N, C-alpha and C positions, 0 to 999 in steps of 0.2 A: 450030514454031520460033520462038526469038527472031530477029527482024529484025536485031540487032546482031550476031549470030555466024553461023558458018557450021560446023555440027557434021557427023562422020561417023564410022561406027561400022565397024572392020576386020572382015572375015567371018570371018579366021583367027584373031583373038583377041577378047576381051571390051574390046579398048581404043576408046574414043571420043576424038577428037580435036576439040578447038573452036580456031578462030582468032579472037582478038578483033581489032576494027579499029584502025589508027592514029587515034587521036584525042585530044581534051582528056581530062585527067584525070577529068572527071566521066562522059563518055561511058565510058572504060575501066572504071571503077569498075563502072559501072550493067551495063554488057554482061556482066563477070564474074559479078557479083551475080545478074543474069538467067539466064547459064548454068546455073549451080549445082541451082536445081529441076528444070531439065531432064535434068541428069546424074542426078539421084535419081529421076526418073521412068523411066530407062532401067535401073534397078538398079545405079547404080554407087554406093558407099557413101563413095568416097574418090577425089578426083580428083587426079593429078599434073599441076601445074602448073610450066612453066618460063621463065624470062627470060634473057637475056644478063647475065653477072655484072656487067658496070657500066653496066647500065640501071636507073638507081635510080627513074624512074617505074613501070616495071612491077613492081619490087620493092615500092615503096609501094601500089600496088594491089592485089598479089597479098597482102601481109601485112595489108591493109586488110580483105580479103575473110576474115580467118582463115588464111591462109597459114602452116604450120609448115615452117621450113626443115629440109630434110633432109640435103642435103649438094650440093656443087657438082663438076659433072663436066664436063669439056672447055669451060670457060669459060662453062657455064650453071648457073644455081641451080637448084635442083629443090624445091619446096613441095609437101606435101600439104595438100588442104582437104576435109574433112567436108562432104557434101552435105546 
């Protein structure tokens, strides 16, 4: 596992959740960049990544890693990233 992220897979689904640390932009960018190959190794083709609607830093990080905005739900922006 990458030391900058915390990932877990739910036993009842194929969903894997990774929590990125609160840090500077470069660290967030690198953490997400490092997490995507791990997701690929786990057999995940696409990762759903979310952020608060008003969190411009996370939005930039997700979009900078190839995130494609799907929609917004309950104040959360939802992005898909191919791993």
